[in-house]
N, C-alpha and C positions, 0 to 999 in steps of 0.2 A: 657579405654573407649574412650578417645579423639582420639587415633589412629584408633579405629574402625570407629568412626564418619568420620574422614578424609578419610579413605579408601572407605567408602560407598559413600561419596560425590564425590570422584574422579571417582568411577565406574559409578555413575549416570550421571556425566558430560560427560564421554566418550560415554555412550549410547546415550545421548541427541545429542551430536555433530555428531556421526556416523549416526544417523537416518536422519540427515539433510545434507547429503553429496552433494546434488545438489545445495545448497545455494552458491551463489557467492557474493551477497551483500544483506543486510537486515538492514534497519534503520527506526526508527520511530521519529516523532516529536509530542510532546504533545500540545494539545490545551486547553484553559481554559474553557472546557465544552461548548464552542460555537465556531463557525467558522465564522468570519466576512467575508462578501462578497468580501472585498478588501484584505484579508489576503491570501498570497501565501505561500504554503509550498514547499520548494525546497530541492533537494538532488543533490549532486555532486558525480559523479562516474568516476573513472579512472582506469588505469591498467587492461583493459579488453582485452582478446585475440581476435584479429581482424579476426581470421580464424574460430572461434567457433560460434555456434548459441545459443541463449538464449531465455528463456521465461520471460516476465516481468509481475509483479503483483502490484496492488495498494492494500494496506492493510488499512482497516478502522475499528476503534473501536468505537462503539456507545453504549449509555446506554438508559434507559427507557425515558429520556427526548427528544429523537429523535422522531418527530411527523409524519414521512412520511414513506411510503412503498417503496420508491425509492430514489435514489441519483443521481443527475446530477453533473458531474465534467468536468472541462476543463483542459486538460494537455498540456504541452508544453515541447518538447524535443529539446534541443539546442545542436547541434553537435560541436565538437572542432573547425571546420573551419567556423562556422557561420550558417550553414543550420539549419532551425527550422521546426519542424513538430508539428502542433496543432490539437488536437482531442477533440471533445465533446462526452462525454460518459454518458450512463445511466446504473445504476445498480439497481437490485431488492434487497431490504433490508429486506422485511417482506413477509410472506405468506398472502394469502387472509384473513385468520382468525385473522391476526394481530400478530401472533407469529414471533419472530425475526429469520432471517436466521443467519448463522455464528456459530462460536464455542465459548464456554465459559460458565462459571458457574455464576449464580447470575445475576446481573444487566448489566454487560458489555459483549457485543458480539463482536467477531472479525471476519471480513469478508476478505477473500483473494480473490481479484477480478482480473480476467484476464484483462490485459492491451494490451500486444502484444505477439504474438507467433512466434518463429523461427527468432528472430531478430539477425542480424549480425552487430556488431559495427565496421564498416570498417575504421573509422578514428582513429588514435592514439591520445590520449589526454583526456581531461576532458569533460564529458557529463553532462549537467544539466537538471534535470527533475523537472518541476514546476507544482503544482497542486492547483487548486482553486475550491471552490464550486460554482455551478451555479444554485442553487435552486430558484424557483419562485412559488408563489401561483397561483392556477388556475385563468386564466383571467387577471393576473397582468403582466405588462411589467417590472416593477422594481424587482430586485432580493431581496431575503430575506436578510435583513441587517445582522442579527446574527442567524446562524443556530445552534439551541440548540441540545445537545446530542452527538455531535461528540467529542470524547475525544483524539483520536490520529489518525494520518495519517502516513502511511508508504509506502516505496517503496522497492520492492524485485526483485532481479535478480536470476534466477536459470539456471543451465545448461539445455540445451534442449537435454534430453537423447534419444529422438526419432531420432535425426539426428546427431549422433556422427561422 
């Protein structure tokens, strides 16, 4: 019985990994069910092929405590030699009827959000991607101090299969 279970788990693992063959990097950082406006989530990536192109994604998990239909983020990509690219991004998180976008069962939804397409990492070394929330209430200049309902933030790099 135990050998059968091990065999089944090995086969399922192989299927899972083979279905995700475009993945180059995929990591998450957990948040304490809220995201402070001064809290920066960072990822360090190295050993990327400088001749290949990649698609970049931000992954966000939210639960029912998230009160908004959209999400504003500020990203910063720091290159190995010091160059920095900063982007302000807006993502739709819910349909007009209030139902959540994203995948998942139950209370938690996962959104795979496009960040950049066809990126070439031309410098060898370590890249750092930093992400922070930039949500504000309508008419307010001050940011939301603690954004409830965001449980995890991730960064993913995939091979750009359209430009091999």
